[in-house]
C-alpha positions in Angstrom: -18.1 58.9 48.8 -15.2 58.2 47.3 -14.8 56.5 43.8 -13.5 52.7 44.2 -11.2 52.5 40.9 -10.2 49.2 39.4 -7.0 47.5 39.6 -7.1 48.6 35.7 -8.3 52.0 36.6 -5.7 52.6 38.7 -2.6 51.5 37.0 -3.9 52.9 34.9 -3.7 56.9 36.4 -0.3 56.2 37.8 0.8 55.0 35.0 2.0 51.7 35.4 0.5 47.9 35.6 -2.1 46.1 36.9 0.5 43.5 37.7 2.4 46.4 39.3 -0.3 47.1 41.8 -0.8 43.7 43.0 2.6 42.5 43.6 2.5 45.7 45.1 -0.4 43.9 47.3 1.7 40.6 47.6 4.7 42.4 49.1 2.6 44.5 51.4 0.5 47.5 50.1 2.5 50.6 50.3 -0.3 51.2 47.9 -3.8 51.3 50.2 -7.0 48.9 48.6 -10.3 48.2 49.7 -11.0 45.0 49.6 -14.7 44.2 48.5 -16.1 40.4 49.0 -13.3 37.2 48.2 -11.6 38.6 45.3 -12.8 42.5 44.2 -10.5 45.0 44.8 -10.5 48.3 44.2 -8.8 51.5 45.2 -9.9 55.1 46.5 -8.6 57.4 44.0 -7.5 59.6 47.3 -5.6 57.2 48.6 -3.8 56.9 44.7 -3.4 60.9 45.2 -1.4 60.5 48.8 0.3 57.5 46.9 2.2 59.7 44.2 2.8 62.5 46.6 4.8 60.4 49.0 6.9 59.6 45.9 7.8 63.0 45.5 12.1 63.4 45.1 14.2 66.8 44.7 17.5 64.8 43.8 17.3 61.1 43.1 20.1 60.3 45.8 17.2 61.1 48.1 15.9 58.6 50.5 12.3 58.1 50.4 10.1 59.9 53.8 
């Protein structure tokens, strides 16, 4: 079973602010998240790793995949 991370833990893992993840959820969620109940949000570590891998670039002019 995957370990579920809070927004704060996920933000620390990615090196971003919790507000970045909150804005991402409001804007269409490029980073998958799990909603538990009405207010609790969690992230799977493997989804965070997948997101990191999708951000890999070899040039600053390279477009997103």
